[in-house]
C-alpha positions in Angstrom: 34.8 -39.7 -31.6 34.4 -36.5 -29.6 37.6 -35.7 -27.7 36.5 -32.3 -26.3 35.6 -32.9 -22.6 32.1 -31.9 -21.8 33.2 -29.4 -19.1 35.4 -27.7 -21.6 32.6 -27.5 -24.2 30.2 -26.1 -21.6 32.8 -23.5 -20.5 33.4 -22.3 -24.0 29.7 -22.2 -24.8 29.2 -20.3 -21.6 31.8 -17.7 -22.8 30.0 -17.5 -26.1 26.6 -16.9 -24.4 28.1 -14.2 -22.2 29.7 -12.4 -25.1 26.8 -12.8 -27.4 28.8 -14.9 -29.8 26.7 -18.1 -29.5 25.1 -17.8 -32.9 24.2 -21.2 -34.3 24.2 -22.9 -30.9 21.0 -24.1 -29.3 20.3 -22.1 -26.2 20.8 -24.1 -23.0 19.4 -22.7 -19.8 21.6 -24.8 -17.5 24.7 -23.7 -19.4 23.5 -20.1 -19.2 23.1 -20.4 -15.4 26.5 -22.0 -15.2 28.0 -19.2 -17.1 26.5 -16.7 -14.7 27.9 -18.5 -11.7 31.5 -19.0 -13.1 33.4 -16.0 -11.9 36.4 -16.7 -14.1 34.4 -17.1 -17.3 32.5 -13.9 -16.4 35.8 -12.0 -15.9 37.1 -13.2 -19.3 33.8 -12.3 -21.0 33.8 -8.8 -19.6 37.4 -8.1 -20.9 36.3 -6.2 -23.9 39.9 -5.0 -24.6 41.1 -8.5 -25.6 40.3 -10.4 -28.8 37.7 -13.2 -28.9 40.4 -15.8 -29.6 42.5 -14.7 -26.6 39.5 -14.9 -24.4 38.7 -18.4 -25.7 42.3 -19.5 -25.1 42.1 -18.2 -21.5 39.0 -20.3 -20.8 40.6 -23.3 -22.5 43.7 -22.9 -20.3 41.6 -22.5 -17.2 39.9 -25.8 -17.9 43.1 -27.6 -18.7 45.1 -26.3 -15.7 42.5 -26.3 -12.9 39.1 -27.4 -14.2 38.0 -23.7 -13.8 38.9 -23.7 -10.1 40.8 -20.7 -8.6 44.2 -21.8 -7.2 45.6 -18.9 -5.2 48.3 -20.7 -3.1 51.6 -21.3 -5.0 52.6 -25.0 -5.2 55.5 -27.0 -6.6 54.5 -28.5 -10.0 56.2 -31.9 -9.5 55.3 -33.0 -13.1 56.7 -29.8 -14.6 60.1 -29.5 -16.0 62.3 -28.2 -13.2 59.4 -28.5 -10.8 58.6 -24.8 -10.9 56.7 -22.8 -8.3 53.2 -22.5 -9.8 50.0 -20.6 -9.1 46.7 -19.8 -10.6 46.1 -21.6 -14.0 49.6 -23.1 -14.3 51.5 -19.8 -14.1 55.2 -20.0 -13.4 58.2 -17.7 -13.7 58.1 -13.9 -13.3 55.6 -12.6 -10.8 55.1 -15.9 -8.9 56.1 -15.7 -5.3 55.2 -17.5 -2.0 52.1 -15.5 -1.2 48.3 -15.9 -1.9 47.0 -14.7 -5.2 43.5 -13.3 -5.5 41.4 -14.0 -8.6 42.3 -10.5 -9.7 46.0 -11.2 -9.2 45.7 -14.4 -11.2 43.8 -12.8 -14.0 46.5 -10.1 -14.4 49.3 -12.6 -14.5 47.5 -14.9 -16.9 46.3 -12.1 -19.3 49.8 -10.6 -19.6 51.1 -14.0 -20.7 48.3 -14.7 -23.1 48.9 -11.3 -24.7 52.5 -12.3 -25.3 51.5 -15.7 -26.7 49.0 -14.0 -29.1 51.6 -11.6 -30.3 54.0 -14.4 -30.9 51.4 -16.4 -32.9 50.6 -13.3 -35.1 54.3 -12.9 -35.7 55.1 -16.5 -36.5 52.0 -17.5 -38.6 51.8 -16.1 -42.1 48.1 -16.7 -42.5 46.9 -15.5 -39.1 44.2 -13.2 -40.6 42.6 -16.1 -42.4 42.1 -18.4 -39.4 38.9 -18.7 -37.4 38.7 -18.1 -33.7 39.2 -21.8 -32.8 42.3 -22.1 -34.8 43.7 -18.9 -33.4 42.8 -19.9 -29.9 44.5 -23.3 -30.1 47.7 -21.7 -31.5 47.6 -19.2 -28.6 47.1 -22.0 -26.1 49.9 -24.0 -27.6 52.4 -21.2 -27.3 51.2 -20.3 -23.8 51.6 -24.0 -22.7 54.7 -25.1 -24.7 56.5 -21.9 -25.3 57.3 -19.7 -28.3 60.5 -21.6 -29.0 58.8 -24.9 -29.3 56.2 -23.5 -31.6 58.7 -21.7 -33.8 60.6 -24.9 -34.6 57.5 -27.1 -34.8 56.1 -29.1 -37.7 52.8 -27.5 -36.7 54.0 -24.1 -37.6 55.7 -25.3 -40.8 52.5 -26.9 -42.0 50.4 -23.9 -41.1 52.7 -21.6 -43.0 52.6 -23.9 -46.0 48.9 -23.4 -46.1 48.0 -26.8 -44.6 45.9 -25.7 -41.6 44.3 -29.2 -41.3 47.7 -30.8 -41.1 48.8 -28.2 -38.6 45.8 -28.9 -36.4 46.4 -32.6 -36.5 49.9 -32.1 -35.1 48.4 -31.3 -31.7 48.2 -35.0 -30.5 51.9 -35.4 -30.9 52.4 -32.8 -28.0 51.2 -35.0 -25.2 54.5 -35.8 -23.5 56.1 -34.7 -20.3 59.3 -35.7 -18.5 59.0 -37.8 -15.3 62.2 -38.7 -13.5 64.1 -37.9 -16.7 61.9 -40.1 -18.9 59.6 -38.6 -21.6 56.1 -40.1 -21.5 52.6 -39.4 -22.5 50.7 -37.7 -19.6 46.9 -38.0 -19.2 46.3 -34.2 -18.8 48.5 -33.3 -21.8 46.8 -36.0 -23.9 43.4 -34.5 -23.1 44.7 -31.1 -24.0 46.4 -32.1 -27.2 43.4 -34.2 -28.5 40.8 -31.6 -27.6 42.9 -28.8 -29.2 43.3 -30.9 -32.4 39.5 -31.2 -32.7 38.8 -27.6 -31.8 41.4 -26.4 -34.3 40.0 -28.5 -37.1 36.3 -28.3 -36.5 35.5 -25.8 -33.8 33.1 -26.4 -30.9 
């Protein structure tokens, strides 16, 4: 059963088309036009200073957090732990204030955080150089979403560092819970993210 949402697949394929990395995929004119229209994916594709896996992770995060829509007005994430002030594609913490954020502002905030997540993944994973872009991207997305501390102590990391990359990928579905009114429960959005990441990590797009 395919658990990668169609919109996510199309966004990732659009990124591949724009960066010339779509080898092996059948050319799709509608996806190509969609890629040209999507300003966020275009901005990610044009960022030649970042690794392919970091750019893939940013497109993944944009889908999971906002369905590729720009969110420039900060809001209170009532489902987030501590209900943090949030803007752009799920960005909280440093740099988030009560003001409007342009697409450029958002991209700057997001990229800085993804760079830190990528650096943490490289530091915490023994076999980083041997992973493909989908595996690297899902690890980056995990750390960006759940935090370095959660990953450092996770069974996912332990399995990866033991050489069991398939087992590590299959840990993703366990990370689908959030806290609502003090109760931990599976959340639809996190379930979609966890299941899609498991499939991307294990088999790619």
